[in-house]
Every structure is written in structure tokens, then in C-alpha cells.
N, CA, C and O atoms as CSV, one atom per row, in Angstrom:
chain,resi,resn,atom,element,x,y,z
A,1,UNK,N,N,-123.886,124.042,101.465
A,1,UNK,CA,C,-123.133,124.011,100.233
A,1,UNK,C,C,-121.646,123.979,100.580
A,1,UNK,O,O,-121.141,124.899,101.223
A,2,UNK,N,N,-120.956,122.950,100.168
A,2,UNK,CA,C,-119.526,122.815,100.444
A,2,UNK,C,C,-118.712,123.410,99.312
A,2,UNK,O,O,-118.759,122.927,98.181
A,3,UNK,N,N,-117.965,124.459,99.620
A,3,UNK,CA,C,-117.077,125.054,98.620
A,3,UNK,C,C,-115.649,124.667,98.972
A,3,UNK,O,O,-115.204,124.902,100.096
A,4,UNK,N,N,-114.931,124.079,98.031
A,4,UNK,CA,C,-113.535,123.746,98.332
A,4,UNK,C,C,-112.707,125.019,98.475
A,4,UNK,O,O,-112.842,125.953,97.685
A,5,UNK,N,N,-111.863,125.043,99.478
A,5,UNK,CA,C,-110.993,126.194,99.707
A,5,UNK,C,C,-109.769,126.047,98.808
A,5,UNK,O,O,-109.113,125.006,98.826
A,6,UNK,N,N,-109.453,127.081,98.018
A,6,UNK,CA,C,-108.283,126.979,97.135
A,6,UNK,C,C,-106.989,126.942,97.942
A,6,UNK,O,O,-106.882,127.561,99.001
A,7,UNK,N,N,-106.018,126.211,97.427
A,7,UNK,CA,C,-104.704,126.151,98.083
A,7,UNK,C,C,-103.910,127.378,97.642
A,7,UNK,O,O,-103.404,127.429,96.521
A,8,UNK,N,N,-103.807,128.363,98.530
A,8,UNK,CA,C,-103.104,129.606,98.233
A,8,UNK,C,C,-101.710,129.542,98.854
A,8,UNK,O,O,-101.549,129.141,100.006
A,9,UNK,N,N,-100.704,129.943,98.072
A,9,UNK,CA,C,-99.315,129.916,98.537
A,9,UNK,C,C,-98.624,131.220,98.171
A,9,UNK,O,O,-98.983,131.869,97.188
A,10,UNK,N,N,-97.629,131.601,98.971
A,10,UNK,CA,C,-96.770,132.719,98.604
A,10,UNK,C,C,-95.920,132.287,97.418
A,10,UNK,O,O,-95.806,131.094,97.134
A,11,UNK,N,N,-95.324,133.251,96.725
A,11,UNK,CA,C,-94.528,132.938,95.529
A,11,UNK,C,C,-93.455,131.890,95.808
A,11,UNK,O,O,-93.342,130.899,95.086
A,12,UNK,N,N,-92.674,132.113,96.856
A,12,UNK,CA,C,-91.578,131.181,97.156
A,12,UNK,C,C,-92.102,129.815,97.575
A,12,UNK,O,O,-91.498,128.793,97.252
A,13,UNK,N,N,-93.226,129.791,98.295
A,13,UNK,CA,C,-93.817,128.513,98.697
A,13,UNK,C,C,-94.331,127.742,97.480
A,13,UNK,O,O,-94.166,126.525,97.398
A,14,UNK,N,N,-94.951,128.450,96.541
A,14,UNK,CA,C,-95.448,127.804,95.318
A,14,UNK,C,C,-94.281,127.229,94.516
A,14,UNK,O,O,-94.361,126.109,94.010
A,15,UNK,N,N,-93.196,128.000,94.404
A,15,UNK,CA,C,-92.012,127.517,93.685
A,15,UNK,C,C,-91.415,126.305,94.397
A,15,UNK,O,O,-90.961,125.365,93.745
A,16,UNK,N,N,-91.415,126.322,95.733
A,16,UNK,CA,C,-90.871,125.197,96.502
A,16,UNK,C,C,-91.715,123.936,96.298
A,16,UNK,O,O,-91.167,122.838,96.201
A,17,UNK,N,N,-93.031,124.082,96.234
A,17,UNK,CA,C,-93.893,122.914,96.011
A,17,UNK,C,C,-93.673,122.324,94.622
A,17,UNK,O,O,-93.667,121.104,94.457
A,18,UNK,N,N,-93.493,123.185,93.626
A,18,UNK,CA,C,-93.214,122.699,92.274
A,18,UNK,C,C,-91.858,122.007,92.257
A,18,UNK,O,O,-91.698,120.964,91.624
A,19,UNK,N,N,-90.887,122.584,92.947
A,19,UNK,CA,C,-89.543,121.995,93.027
A,19,UNK,C,C,-89.603,120.623,93.702
A,19,UNK,O,O,-88.862,119.709,93.339
A,20,UNK,N,N,-90.497,120.491,94.691
A,20,UNK,CA,C,-90.650,119.214,95.383
A,20,UNK,C,C,-91.242,118.158,94.438
A,20,UNK,O,O,-90.852,116.992,94.480
A,21,UNK,N,N,-92.187,118.581,93.586
A,21,UNK,CA,C,-92.785,117.653,92.623
A,21,UNK,C,C,-91.808,117.280,91.516
A,21,UNK,O,O,-91.791,116.142,91.046
A,22,UNK,N,N,-90.985,118.260,91.099
A,22,UNK,CA,C,-90.021,118.053,90.020
A,22,UNK,C,C,-88.715,118.750,90.387
A,22,UNK,O,O,-88.564,119.946,90.136
A,23,UNK,N,N,-87.767,118.017,90.980
A,23,UNK,CA,C,-86.511,118.637,91.421
A,23,UNK,C,C,-85.705,119.290,90.293
A,23,UNK,O,O,-84.875,120.158,90.565
A,24,UNK,N,N,-85.926,118.898,89.051
A,24,UNK,CA,C,-85.172,119.449,87.921
A,24,UNK,C,C,-85.884,120.623,87.247
A,24,UNK,O,O,-85.464,121.064,86.178
A,25,UNK,N,N,-86.950,121.129,87.855
A,25,UNK,CA,C,-87.741,122.186,87.224
A,25,UNK,C,C,-86.949,123.485,87.060
A,25,UNK,O,O,-86.029,123.777,87.824
A,26,UNK,N,N,-87.333,124.245,86.053
A,26,UNK,CA,C,-86.716,125.553,85.817
A,26,UNK,C,C,-87.662,126.680,86.230
A,26,UNK,O,O,-87.353,127.853,86.018
A,27,UNK,N,N,-88.810,126.338,86.816
A,27,UNK,CA,C,-89.790,127.343,87.241
A,27,UNK,C,C,-89.252,128.079,88.459
A,27,UNK,O,O,-88.852,127.464,89.447
A,28,UNK,N,N,-89.249,129.408,88.372
A,28,UNK,CA,C,-88.723,130.253,89.448
A,28,UNK,C,C,-89.847,131.106,90.034
A,28,UNK,O,O,-90.897,131.264,89.411
A,29,UNK,N,N,-89.627,131.659,91.239
A,29,UNK,CA,C,-90.621,132.585,91.791
A,29,UNK,C,C,-90.872,133.771,90.861
A,29,UNK,O,O,-92.000,134.257,90.777
A,30,UNK,N,N,-89.840,134.244,90.165
A,30,UNK,CA,C,-90.006,135.366,89.234
A,30,UNK,C,C,-90.977,134.989,88.113
A,30,UNK,O,O,-91.844,135.785,87.753
A,31,UNK,N,N,-90.839,133.788,87.561
A,31,UNK,CA,C,-91.728,133.331,86.485
A,31,UNK,C,C,-93.167,133.234,86.988
A,31,UNK,O,O,-94.100,133.636,86.293
A,32,UNK,N,N,-93.344,132.699,88.199
A,32,UNK,CA,C,-94.679,132.590,88.781
A,32,UNK,C,C,-95.271,133.980,88.987
A,32,UNK,O,O,-96.455,134.194,88.725
A,33,UNK,N,N,-94.461,134.924,89.453
A,33,UNK,CA,C,-94.913,136.302,89.641
A,33,UNK,C,C,-95.397,136.893,88.318
A,33,UNK,O,O,-96.441,137.544,88.271
A,34,UNK,N,N,-94.638,136.666,87.243
A,34,UNK,CA,C,-95.024,137.196,85.933
A,34,UNK,C,C,-96.343,136.583,85.456
A,34,UNK,O,O,-97.180,137.286,84.890
A,35,UNK,N,N,-96.532,135.290,85.678
A,35,UNK,CA,C,-97.793,134.645,85.299
A,35,UNK,C,C,-98.966,135.272,86.045
A,35,UNK,O,O,-100.035,135.486,85.473
A,36,UNK,N,N,-98.756,135.565,87.331
A,36,UNK,CA,C,-99.817,136.170,88.138
A,36,UNK,C,C,-100.111,137.596,87.688
A,36,UNK,O,O,-101.275,137.982,87.581
A,37,UNK,N,N,-99.077,138.376,87.425
A,37,UNK,CA,C,-99.258,139.765,86.995
A,37,UNK,C,C,-99.982,139.818,85.653
A,37,UNK,O,O,-100.835,140.680,85.441
A,38,UNK,N,N,-99.645,138.900,84.747
A,38,UNK,CA,C,-100.275,138.858,83.424
A,38,UNK,C,C,-101.679,138.261,83.458
A,38,UNK,O,O,-102.382,138.277,82.447
A,39,UNK,N,N,-102.094,137.736,84.610
A,39,UNK,CA,C,-103.432,137.176,84.745
A,39,UNK,C,C,-103.563,135.759,84.231
A,39,UNK,O,O,-104.678,135.260,84.080
A,40,UNK,N,N,-102.461,135.108,83.960
A,40,UNK,CA,C,-102.502,133.735,83.452
A,40,UNK,C,C,-102.747,132.738,84.578
A,40,UNK,O,O,-103.198,131.618,84.338
A,41,UNK,N,N,-102.447,133.152,85.814
A,41,UNK,CA,C,-102.652,132.335,87.000
A,41,UNK,C,C,-103.386,133.204,88.015
A,41,UNK,O,O,-103.047,134.375,88.189
A,42,UNK,N,N,-104.383,132.643,88.683
A,42,UNK,CA,C,-105.147,133.408,89.666
A,42,UNK,C,C,-104.274,133.731,90.876
A,42,UNK,O,O,-103.532,132.885,91.375
A,43,UNK,N,N,-104.383,134.977,91.332
A,43,UNK,CA,C,-103.640,135.397,92.516
A,43,UNK,C,C,-104.400,136.497,93.229
A,43,UNK,O,O,-105.290,137.133,92.664
A,44,UNK,N,N,-104.029,136.707,94.490
A,44,UNK,CA,C,-104.651,137.731,95.324
A,44,UNK,C,C,-103.542,138.452,96.074
A,44,UNK,O,O,-102.619,137.823,96.591
A,45,UNK,N,N,-103.641,139.775,96.128
A,45,UNK,CA,C,-102.690,140.543,96.920
A,45,UNK,C,C,-103.175,140.554,98.371
A,45,UNK,O,O,-104.333,140.870,98.645
A,46,UNK,N,N,-102.287,140.210,99.283
A,46,UNK,CA,C,-102.570,140.260,100.718
A,46,UNK,C,C,-101.539,141.203,101.320
A,46,UNK,O,O,-100.453,140.783,101.718
A,47,UNK,N,N,-101.889,142.470,101.382
A,47,UNK,CA,C,-100.910,143.475,101.788
A,47,UNK,C,C,-99.919,143.662,100.658
A,47,UNK,O,O,-100.303,143.990,99.535
A,48,UNK,N,N,-98.642,143.454,100.953
A,48,UNK,CA,C,-97.609,143.569,99.919
A,48,UNK,C,C,-97.244,142.219,99.320
A,48,UNK,O,O,-96.416,142.135,98.413
A,49,UNK,N,N,-97.862,141.174,99.827
A,49,UNK,CA,C,-97.531,139.827,99.356
A,49,UNK,C,C,-98.591,139.335,98.383
A,49,UNK,O,O,-99.769,139.674,98.492
A,50,UNK,N,N,-98.148,138.535,97.438
A,50,UNK,CA,C,-99.059,137.973,96.440
A,50,UNK,C,C,-99.263,136.491,96.749
A,50,UNK,O,O,-98.307,135.718,96.818
A,51,UNK,N,N,-100.534,136.111,96.933
A,51,UNK,CA,C,-100.882,134.716,97.155
A,51,UNK,C,C,-101.297,134.107,95.824
A,51,UNK,O,O,-102.143,134.653,95.115
A,52,UNK,N,N,-100.696,132.978,95.496
A,52,UNK,CA,C,-100.930,132.292,94.229
A,52,UNK,C,C,-101.844,131.098,94.467
A,52,UNK,O,O,-101.658,130.353,95.430
A,53,UNK,N,N,-102.825,130.914,93.598
A,53,UNK,CA,C,-103.679,129.736,93.650
A,53,UNK,C,C,-102.851,128.569,93.101
A,53,UNK,O,O,-102.626,128.476,91.894
A,54,UNK,N,N,-102.407,127.690,93.984
A,54,UNK,CA,C,-101.500,126.603,93.607
A,54,UNK,C,C,-102.138,125.650,92.599
A,54,UNK,O,O,-101.476,125.203,91.663
A,55,UNK,N,N,-103.417,125.339,92.786
A,55,UNK,CA,C,-104.094,124.424,91.860
A,55,UNK,C,C,-104.152,125.013,90.453
A,55,UNK,O,O,-103.949,124.304,89.468
A,56,UNK,N,N,-104.431,126.319,90.366
A,56,UNK,CA,C,-104.487,126.990,89.067
A,56,UNK,C,C,-103.099,127.021,88.417
A,56,UNK,O,O,-102.968,126.839,87.207
A,57,UNK,N,N,-102.073,127.252,89.228
A,57,UNK,CA,C,-100.697,127.271,88.717
A,57,UNK,C,C,-100.304,125.899,88.167
A,57,UNK,O,O,-99.751,125.802,87.072
A,58,UNK,N,N,-100.589,124.849,88.923
A,58,UNK,CA,C,-100.255,123.499,88.463
A,58,UNK,C,C,-101.034,123.146,87.201
A,58,UNK,O,O,-100.501,122.500,86.298
A,59,UNK,N,N,-102.291,123.569,87.141
A,59,UNK,CA,C,-103.103,123.331,85.949
A,59,UNK,C,C,-102.504,124.064,84.749
A,59,UNK,O,O,-102.418,123.497,83.660
A,60,UNK,N,N,-102.094,125.312,84.938
A,60,UNK,CA,C,-101.497,126.091,83.850
A,60,UNK,C,C,-100.211,125.424,83.357
A,60,UNK,O,O,-99.991,125.304,82.152
A,61,UNK,N,N,-99.377,124.998,84.282
A,61,UNK,CA,C,-98.110,124.377,83.895
A,61,UNK,C,C,-98.327,123.013,83.246
A,61,UNK,O,O,-97.548,122.611,82.381
A,62,UNK,N,N,-99.370,122.301,83.650
A,62,UNK,CA,C,-99.652,120.985,83.077
A,62,UNK,C,C,-100.137,121.084,81.641
A,62,UNK,O,O,-99.793,120.249,80.804
A,63,UNK,N,N,-100.942,122.110,81.354
A,63,UNK,CA,C,-101.545,122.238,80.037
A,63,UNK,C,C,-100.939,123.363,79.226
A,63,UNK,O,O,-101.492,123.745,78.194
A,64,UNK,N,N,-99.818,123.901,79.667
A,64,UNK,CA,C,-99.172,124.996,78.947
A,64,UNK,C,C,-98.689,124.488,77.595
A,64,UNK,O,O,-98.031,123.452,77.497
A,65,UNK,N,N,-99.035,125.247,76.548
A,65,UNK,CA,C,-98.638,124.895,75.193
A,65,UNK,C,C,-97.998,126.110,74.564
A,65,UNK,O,O,-97.810,127.130,75.227
A,66,UNK,N,N,-97.663,126.010,73.297
A,66,UNK,CA,C,-97.110,127.154,72.563
A,66,UNK,C,C,-98.028,128.353,72.693
A,66,UNK,O,O,-97.584,129.453,73.022
A,67,UNK,N,N,-99.314,128.139,72.433
A,67,UNK,CA,C,-100.280,129.228,72.559
A,67,UNK,C,C,-101.393,128.792,73.489
A,67,UNK,O,O,-101.937,127.698,73.341
A,68,UNK,N,N,-101.727,129.622,74.427
A,68,UNK,CA,C,-102.837,129.370,75.327
A,68,UNK,C,C,-104.124,129.739,74.600
A,68,UNK,O,O,-104.093,130.554,73.679
A,69,UNK,N,N,-105.254,129.157,74.995
A,69,UNK,CA,C,-106.517,129.533,74.363
A,69,UNK,C,C,-106.744,131.036,74.492
A,69,UNK,O,O,-106.550,131.616,75.561
A,70,UNK,N,N,-107.150,131.647,73.408
A,70,UNK,CA,C,-107.413,133.077,73.431
A,70,UNK,C,C,-106.258,133.919,72.928
A,70,UNK,O,O,-106.452,135.093,72.611
A,71,UNK,N,N,-105.059,133.354,72.845
A,71,UNK,CA,C,-103.913,134.095,72.330
A,71,UNK,C,C,-103.935,134.065,70.810
A,71,UNK,O,O,-104.208,133.030,70.202
A,72,UNK,N,N,-103.649,135.199,70.207
A,72,UNK,CA,C,-103.613,135.294,68.753
A,72,UNK,C,C,-102.258,135.847,68.350
A,72,UNK,O,O,-101.819,136.874,68.867
A,73,UNK,N,N,-101.605,135.171,67.435
A,73,UNK,CA,C,-100.307,135.625,66.944
A,73,UNK,C,C,-100.454,136.065,65.494
A,73,UNK,O,O,-101.275,135.525,64.751
A,74,UNK,N,N,-99.669,137.027,65.107
A,74,UNK,CA,C,-99.691,137.486,63.726
A,74,UNK,C,C,-100.571,138.707,63.556
A,74,UNK,O,O,-100.997,139.328,64.530
A,75,UNK,N,N,-100.834,139.037,62.317
A,75,UNK,CA,C,-101.625,140.213,61.981
A,75,UNK,C,C,-103.083,139.801,61.837
A,75,UNK,O,O,-103.399,138.828,61.152
A,76,UNK,N,N,-103.976,140.560,62.495
A,76,UNK,CA,C,-105.401,140.280,62.403
A,76,UNK,C,C,-106.066,141.347,61.546
A,76,UNK,O,O,-105.686,142.517,61.576
A,77,UNK,N,N,-107.050,140.927,60.793
A,77,UNK,CA,C,-107.807,141.861,59.970
A,77,UNK,C,C,-108.775,142.625,60.867
A,77,UNK,O,O,-109.507,142.023,61.653
A,78,UNK,N,N,-108.777,143.943,60.748
A,78,UNK,CA,C,-109.688,144.776,61.520
A,78,UNK,C,C,-110.929,145.013,60.683
A,78,UNK,O,O,-110.852,145.496,59.554
A,79,UNK,N,N,-112.066,144.670,61.248
A,79,UNK,CA,C,-113.334,144.784,60.520
A,79,UNK,C,C,-114.036,146.056,60.917
A,79,UNK,O,O,-115.124,146.342,60.418
């Protein structure tokens, strides 16, 4: 069974790869860190460093909209 190995990058490396794809990007390592902490992008702690799944990050940035699936804004009725 062949399992593809995810492309894992450190925060600064992930930001550098995005910068290479789009030199005018406003995405920073801090923003990527926040996405990982909030669970919006898959990541793994390796000691004190956080490894970011680059494919998941690029997918999130490609399909990022006003509201992500599962997000609810406003007041919800409690049943």
C-alpha cells in the first residue's frame, strides 16, 4: 500500500514557499502559526518547532472564503 508522504515544512519555510509562488503575498509566518494553532491547517509539534502540512496550507489558502465550512456567525437558537 503506497501512502503519499505529506510535505511538512517549518513555519518560515512554509511562508518562504508561498512567497516563492506569489512574491506579492501578505501571508506571514505568524498568520500560518495562528492557522495551525486554531486547527484550520494540519500541523505537528516536533520538539519546540511546529511542522506545517504544506499541501493542507495551500489548499486552505486556495479555497479560503469569508466563512469556512462549519463556521457559524450570528446568534443561534438553542434547542
